[in-house]
MARVO-735956 format. One record per residue: x, y, z of N, C-alpha, C in turn. Coordinates in pm, whole numbers, plus 32768, in hexadecimal, padded with zeros to 4 digits. Each point is the difference from the previous one (the first is absolute). Layout:
<sites>
XYZXYZXYZ...
</sites>
This chain:
<sites>
CD78648270AD7FBF7FDA7F8380517F957FB87FBC7FBA7FA480427F937FBA806F80317FA67FF0807C7FC9806480337FA28082802680477FFF80048083807A801C804A804B7F8180247FCC7F8E7FD4803E7F80801E80767FE97F9F807A8009803380777FF47FAD800D7F757FC57FDB7F9B804C800A7F767FCE7FA37FEB7F8A7F87803880067FA17FF57F92803580487F838035807880128036804B7F8E80737FB37FBF80597FCA805180727FB77FCA7FD37F867FB17F9F7FB480387FCE7F897FBA7FB880267F7F7FB2806C80037FB6802B7F89805F80307F938067804E80248061802F7F9C804E7F8C7FC580227F9E805380497F8C7FCE7FAA7FB17F9E7F807FEB80237FA77FB67FA77FE9804D7F7E7FEE8086800A7FED80517F88807C7FFC7FA780758001803F807C7FF97FB2800D7F7E7FB57FDC7F93804180087F7D7FBE7F9F7FFB7F8B7F84803180197F9B7FFF7F94802D80587F8B803B8074801E802F80597F9780717FC17FB0805B7FBD8043806E7FBC7FBB7FCB7F937FA37F9D7FB680337FC47F987FAC7FB7803D7F897FBF807480157FBA80427F918062802F7F9680758034802A8065802D7FA180317F8B7FAC80157F8E804380287F887FB77F947FD67F9C7F83801180277F927FDD7FA67FFA805C7F888019808280138000805F7F9080717FE07FA0806E7FCD8036806F7FDA7FA77FD87F8D7FA47FA67FAF802F7FD37F907FAE7F96802E7F9D7F97804780367F99803A7FAB7FAF806280547FBC805A7FBB7FAF806480467F8D7FBE804C7FC07F9B7FC27F917FBD8040802C7FB8807F80717FBD7FF780347FB9807780208063806E803B80717FDC8021806580657F84803780447F97801B7FB17F848034803B7FBE7F9B805C80017F817FD47FC57F978055804C7FF18085808780027FF680507FF3807B7FEC807980597FF880787FC47FEB807A804D7F777FFE80467F997FD27FB77F7A7FF8803C7FFD7F9A807280407F8E7FEA80047F998069804B8033807A807180477FEB804C803880717FAE8066804D7FB680557FB47FAD806480427F947FBC80557FC47F947FC97F997FB7804B803B7FC1807E80787FC97FF480417FC48076801B806A806A803080757FD2801C806D80607F7F802E80457F9280077FB87F81802B803B7FCC7F998064800A7F7F7FD87FD57F96805C805580028080808180107FEF805A800680757FDC8078805A7FE880737FC07FDF8078804D7F7C7FEE804A7F9C7FC97FBC7F7D7FEB8040800D7F9F8076804E7F957FEB80137F9D806C8044803E8078806880517FE88049803D806E7FAB8067804A7FAE804B7FB57FA8806280407F9A7FB9805A7FCA7F907FCC7FA07FB4804F80417FC8807F80797FCB7FF180477FC980748024806E8063802580737FCD8023807080567F87802D80517F8A80047FC07F87802A80477FDD7F9D807080157F807FE37FE47F9C80678061800E8076807F80187FE080618015806A7FE1807F804F7FD180657FB87FDB807C80427F897FEA805E7FA27FAA7FD87F8E7FE1805880307FB7807D80667FA97FF080397FBE8074803C8067805F804980607FC9803F806880517F978054804B7F9580237FB97F95804D80417FBD7FAE806E7FF17F7F7FE67FC37FA7806480557FFC807F80857FF07FEF80587FFB807380048084804B7FFE80707FB67FFD808280427F80801180527F907FD27FC97F818009804880047FAB807E803F7F8C7FF580097FA680728059803C806D8071803C7FD9805D803880617FC8807D80437FBB80547FB37FD0807F80357F807FF280517FA37FAD7FD07F7E7FF780427FE37F78803D80537F9E7FDF7FE57F7A80337F877FC07FC17FD780317F8A7F887FCE7FBD80247F8B7FA77FBD7F8F801380197F8A7FB07F9F7FFF7F8A803780167F867FAD80067F8780117F817FAE7F9B7FDA7FB4800C7F897FAB805E801A7F8B80527F9E7FDF805980097F8D7FBF7FB67F8B7FFD80427F8F7FC27FC47F8A804C7F837FD47FB87FA07FCA803F7F877FCE8044801B7F7A80727FC47FEC804B800D7F8380147F777FC4802280007F8180187F827FBC807E7FC0803880127F817FE080757FB88030807F80467FD280618003805A807F803F7FDE803D8041807C806880507FE98047803E806F7FA8805E804E7FAE804F7FBA7FA9805E80457F977FB780557FD17F8F7FCF7FA07FB3804E80407FCB8080807C7FCF7FF480477FD08076801C80718062802680737FCA801B807480547F82802E80487F9080007FB87F818028803C7FD97FA0807180147F7E7FE97FE17F9E806780568010807B808280187FEB805C801280727FDD807E804F7FE0806C7FB87FDC807C80457F807FEC80517FA17FB97FC57F827FE7804780187FB0808080567F9A7FF9801D7FAF807680468053806B806180527FD6804B805080607FA6806680447FAC80427FB27FAA806680397F987FC3805F7FCC7F8B7FDC7FA27FBD805A80447FD98082807C7FCF7FF5804B7FDA8078801C807980588028806F7FC1801A807A804C7F81803580417F917FF57FB77F81802F80387FD77FAA807880137F7E7FF77FDE7FA9806F8057801E807A808180187FE780598020806F7FDE8087803E7FDE80607FAC7FDA808480347F807FF680547FA07FB07FD07F847FEE804C801C7FBA8085805B7F9D7FFC80227FB9807C8045805C8064805A80557FCE8043805F80587F9E8064803B7FA2802E7FAE7F9C805E80327FA77FBE806A7FDF7F817FE77FAF7FB68061804C7FEF808380827FDD7FF680517FF28078800C8085804B800D806C7FB4800B8085803D7F808024804B7F8E7FE57FC37F80801C80407FED7FA9807C80287F7F7FF27FF57FA580728057802F8074807B802C7FE0805C802F80677FC9807B80467FC7805C7FB17FC8807A803C7F8B7FDD805C7FA97FA57FD37F8F7FD88053802F7FB7807E80667FAA7FEE80337FB58073803F805D8068804C80637FD1803C805F805D7F968050804A7F9580257FB87F93804880427FBC7FA980697FEA7F817FDF7FC27FA48060805A7FE9807980837FED7FE5805D7FEA806E80058079805C800280777FC48001807B80507F84800880587F8D7FDB7FC67F848003804E80027F98806F80347F887FE180047F968063805B80248075806F80437FE4805E8024806A7FD3807B804E7FB680577FBE7FD9807D80427FA57FE780787FA67F9F7FF47FA17FE8806D80447FD4808280537F967FFF80427FDA80808062806A8032804480457FA3805E8067802C7FB7807480457F8D80257FCA7FB1806A80407FD27FD6808B7FD27F83800A7FD37FCE808280747FFA806280777FD87FD180747FFB80598027808B80307FF880627FA98020808A80297F9F8031806C7F7F7FE07FEE7F9D80278065801A7FB9808480237F807FF8801C7FB4807A807A80368049806780227FB58077803B803E7FDF808580437FAA804E7FC07FD5807E803D7FB87FEA80837FAB7F9A80077FB97FE1807C805F7FD0806D80667FB57FD780617FCE806280528071803F800780707FBC804F807080337FB4805780657F817FE180177FB3804C806380397FE8808D800A8069804F80417FF780827FAE7FB480677F7F801880067FAC7FC480687FBE7F7E7FD080477FB57FAF7FCA7F827FCB800F7F9280687F967FB3801680067F93806180537F8C7FC980327FAE805C80537F8E7FD87FB07F9B7FAD7F817FEE80247FAD7FA27FB37FEC80327F717FE480817FF37FEC803A7F7B80827FFC7FB08070801B804380817FFD7FBC80207F737FCE7FE17F9D8052801B7F757FD87FA87FD97F897F81802B80027FA67FE07F91802E80417F7E8029807E8009803180467F8980817FC27FCC80547FD3805D807D7FC07FD77FE57F7E7FB67FA07FB180327FDB7F837FBB7FC8801E7F757FAD80677FF67FC880257F80806C802D7F9E8062804B8034806E802E7FAC80557F8B7FCE80187F9F8059804C7F897FD77FB67FB17F957F7A7FF7800E7FB17FB97F9C800580477F7A7FF9808680028008804D7F8480887FEF7FBE80698000805080867FEC7FC9800D7F757FC17FC67F9C804280077F787FCA7FB57FF67F7C7F88803C7FF87FB37FFC7F858047804B7F8F803C807380228049804D7F9B80797FB37FCF80457FBD805C80737FAF7FD87FD67F907FA37F8F7FBF80207FCF7F967FA87FDC80367F777FC080757FFD7FD8803C7F80807B801F7FAB8065803C803A807980227FB580437F817FCB800A7F998055803D7F837FD37FAF7FC07F907F7C8003800B7FAB7FC67F978011804C7F7D800680858008801280507F8780887FE47FBF80667FF1805280857FE07FC97FFF7F777FBD7FBD7FA0803D7FF77F7A7FC57FB580047F7B7F92804C7FFD7FB5800E7F83805580407F94804E80658026805780447F9F80687FA17FC880397FAD805480637F9F7FD27FC17F9A7FA27F867FD580207FBB7FA17FA97FDC80407F7B7FD2807E80037FDE80467F84807980117FA680758015803E807B80157FB380467F7D7FDB7FC17F8D801F803D7F7C7FE6808A7FF58040800E803C807780807FFE804780057F93806B7F9D7FA980007FFA7F958064801B7F7A7FBC805C7FB58039801F7F7B7FCD7FC07F9A805D7F9A7FBC7FD07FBA7F9C804F804D7F7C7FFD801A7FC9807580447F8080077F9C7F8F7FEB80337F8D7FDA7FAE7F897FEE80317F9680627FB27FEC806980247F9B80657F847FB2802880187F8980347F927FAB802B7FD18030808A7F85803480077FCC803D807A7F8D7FAD803680077FE080807F8F7FC080437F968069801D7F837FE17FE17F94805E80187FF0801B8095801F7F9D80547FF98016809180668069802A80787FF57FCC80688064801F7FD880897FCB7FC880027F887FD3807E7FC57F91804080547F9F7FB0802B7F9180338051803180368086805D7FB8803E8035802B8081804980867FF4804E800F7F96804A807C7FEC7FA280747FE07F987FE57FB17FA2806A7FDA7FAA802D80757FDB7FA280587FA4801F806D80468037807C80827FF0800A8049802880797FE980918028800680637FA17FEB808C802A7F71801E802B7FA17FA37FE67F738019801D7FCE7FB3807A80587FBA80467FD47FAD80707FC280538070803B8074801C7FCA8056806B7F7780387FDA7FF0803C7F877F79802E7FDA7F997F907FFF80287F877FD87FA47F8F80007FD47FDE808F805F8002805D7FE27FE0808B7FA9806B80418021807F7FE57FB3806D803C7F6F80007FD27FE67FD87F877F7880017FCB7FBD7F78800A80467F9E80387FC57F7D80147FE17FB77F80804F80197F987FEA7FC07F7E80507F7E7FFA7FBF7F967FD780407F7D7FF7803B7FED7F73807F7FDD7FFB80437FE47F80801E7F6B7FF87FCA7FBF7F9B80157F707FEE803C7FE67F7680487F947FF6803C7FD87F817FD47F727FE17FE77FE67F817FD47F7C7FD480527FD77F86800E7F7E7FF180497FCC7F8D80737FA8802C80307FB17FA7806E7FA6801F808780447FF380657FAE7FE8808980337FF2801080367F727FD1807B7FEB7FFE803D7F7B8079805B7FF0803B80007F88807480547FE47FE780527F80804280717FF97FFD80527F87809080247FDC8014802C7F858083802E7FD37FFA80977FEF804F804780507FFD80927FF8805E803F80637FEE808180158052804F805C7FB880078086803F7FCD80697FBF7FF780827FDC808B80378060805B80037FE98082803F7F9580517FB5800B80057F7B7F9F804E7FB47F757FC180037FFA7F7B7FFA7F7D7FBE80057FC18010808980527FFD80697FCC801880877FCB808F800C8041805F7FBD7FCF808A7FFE7F7680067FBF7FEF7FBA7F917F7E80007FBC7F947FBE8056801E7F8B80367F9E7FBA80537FE18050807E8066804180387FEB805380777FA280737FE58009803D7F8A7FA5806D7FDE7F707FCF7FF27FEF7F897FCA7F797FC67FF77FC87FE4808B80557FCA80597FD57FE680897FDF80828049805080677FE97FE7808280417F7980387FD47FE17FF07F807F7E802F7FCF7F8F7FB2804280127F7C800E7F987FAE80407FEF80258092806D801D80467FF88028808D7FB08082800D8015805E7FA47FBC808280067F697FF27FED7FD47F9A7FB47F737FF57FE17FBA7F8F804B804A7FB780507FC37F94804F7FD4803780877F857FE980277FD18034808280457FB880747FFA803F8076803C7FC380777FC07F79801C80557F9F80217FD07F7980187FEB7FB07F818022803A7F8E7FEF7FBA7F8180717F9E7FE4800A7FD77F8280657F9B7FDC8037801B7F75807D7FD67FEE804380067F7E803B7F757FE67FE87FCD7F8880307F7A7FDF805C80057F8680757FC3800E805E7FF17F907FFE7F6E7FD67FE47FEA7F837FFB7F777FCD805D7FF27F89804E7F947FFD805E7FE67F937FE77F767FC780037FF67F7D7FF27F7E7FBD804880077F7A80257F8F7FCD80487FFD7F817FD67F887FAD8017800E7F7E7FED7F917FA3807480007F9F7FF37FB87F93806F7FF57FA2801980817FB27F9E805A7FFE800D807B7FB18025807980527FCA800F807880178079804C7FED7FE88095802C8064804E7FE9800380917FA9807880207F9B7FEB80547FA2806A80238007801C80958007808080227FF8802D808B7F8D8062800A7FA07FE380577F8D805880117FFE8038808E7FD7807F80097FEF804480817F6E802A80087FB57FC3805B7F72801B800E7FE48036808B7FB2806C80097FDE803A80827F697FFB80157FD8801C807B7F717FFE80237FC6808C8006803980597FAF7FD0808A7FFC7F8680107FA87FDB807B7FE37F87801A7FB1800F7FE47F6C80797FE27FD280167FE97F71802480817FB880137FF37F7F802B80717FAD7F8880347FB27FED808380057F91803C7FB780117FE87F6A7F957FE27FB7800D7FE47F6F804080717FB37FE6807E8027803C806F7FB78095800F801B80317FBF806C808F8009802180537F947FBB7FC17F917FDD804A7F8F7FC9805580237F857FCC804C7F9D8053801D7F8980798059801E7FFC80498070806B8060801D80517FDB807D7FE87F8B803480397FDC808280998006800180407FDE7F8F80927FFC7FFB803B807D7FBF7FAC80647FE58034807F7FCA804D804A806C806C803E7FD780548048805F7FB68077803E8007800B80827FC2806D804F7F677FFC7FFE7FC77F917FD67F6E7FF680017FD07FD5808B7F9E804880337FC57FDF80817F6E7FD97FEA7FDF7F8880297F797FCF7FEC7FA08031806B7F877FD57FF27F988025805F80217FCC808B7FF58054806280197FD7808A80927FFC80258058803B7FAC808F8003802180178055807C805D7FD580538021804C8079805580787FDC800A805E805D805080787FE880947FDF7FF980277F8B8032808D7FD77FFA80227FB87F7F7F9D7FED7FA980197FBA7F82803F805F7F9A80657FCD7FBA8044804F7F997FDE7FD17F727FBD7F8F7FF47FDE7FCD7F7C80787FD47FB080637FC78044807B7FDB7FBA80297F6F801A7FD17FC5806F802A7F7880237FD77F977F9B7F8380057FD37FD17F9D7F9F804380117F798018807E7FD98046801A7F82808E7FC8800480448012807180877FCB80107FFE7F677FFC7F9D7FC480417FF67F6E80017FF07FC97F727FA8803E7FB37FEB7FD37F76807F80107FAD8045806E8013807B80197FB480697F95801E800A7FD9807F80627F9A80277FDC7F797FC57F817FDC80097FD57F7E7FCC80127FF97F697FD9806A7FB9801080027F6E80927FFA7FD88058803E804D808F80007FE0803B7F7380067FBC7FA58046802F7F76800B7FAF7FA17FA87FB1803B7FA57FB57FAD7FA27F7F7FC780397FD6803180757F857FCF803B7F8A805C7FE47F8D7FDC80367F8880527FF17FC38017808A7FB9806F800B7FBC8023807D7F7780387FDD7F997FC9803D7F7980327FE97FB3800280827F96804F80047FAC800C80777F6F7FE57FDA7FB77FC2805A7F727FE57FE97FBD7FEA80887F7E7FF67FFF7FB37FEA807B7FD47F6F800A7FFC7FCF807A7FCB7F7A801C7F8E800E80657FC67F9080267F968003806480368028808980847FF28014803C80258080802680948004803380337F918030808A7FFC805980147F86805F805C800B805B801B7F9080697F937FF6802B7FE77F8480667F997FE9806480327F9980817FEF801E806C801F7FA480437F7D7FD780157FF17F7E80397F837FCB8083801D7FB8806B7FC48033808480067FBF80167F7B7FB7802780097F8480177F867FB2808980077FBE80567F9D802180837FF47FC380017F867FA4802080177F8280017F937F9F80887FBB80007FFB7F7D7FED807A7FB27FFF80397FFA7F7380837FFC7FF880427FF97F7D7FEF7F747FC77FDE7FFC7F807FF17F817FBA80777FED7FA5804F7F98801880797FE67FB17FDD7FAA7F87
</sites>
């Protein structure tokens, strides 16, 4: 309570003492002067008391507001006050509480995202691991033929390769999410970038009879060769998965004074309209996705391109699906 405030009592007693001393001096001069001084002192003491009570109530409302915020996390509006210390204090408290609320919401969002991501990762890993366990069980059969054993061994190796790629992709995404990746800035030839990105896919391209062509002059970009090749490779892998046997994939590069564009166009069926808004969402699988799809390659590619200040978008052309990477040039 306000009456337990020692500082208020001390100030009030001091003010009353001064007023009483002045009143005594006034009585020494005349009774009328003494009464006037006593009345004025009493009025001053009442005004002081009323002001302090009002200020105390406002401070008490601040205390209740902070307790409500700490206990329930509820952000309540703070009443406006006239100019002065209380107004400044109210403004500072409002700013701090809004900042804390924003940080709490961000942490909760990150927590929910992490929980969902862990659930998705667990689901993504469970499928190949289950298949590998079944394959290992079949390999342990005693009367298994050599042809069947060789086929199961090839399938097991393929599952291990896909699982290894998934784990590496998830680790790369985690590093990008945590801003733990330092992208280098070097002058990269698009031909060198294309060769590095397509190298792991040469065998699948040959087996399916898919023709890969590149177009464009001596175009260069500024970025990280390894990470950009990872992004372009994921786009090419997606095109390989959706391009029919005997089809074609074309990489075209061109530049102007503002930006450099790299497009990857395939002769597949294109992207379904309902898939376009979600194509780069993590773990999203579009219409016609194969059972080997994890829905992570395109998301990783976009994350890499955005980390270098570029843009990545997908759209349909008369030929098929097209992915466009755009790197903007620095203007000095």
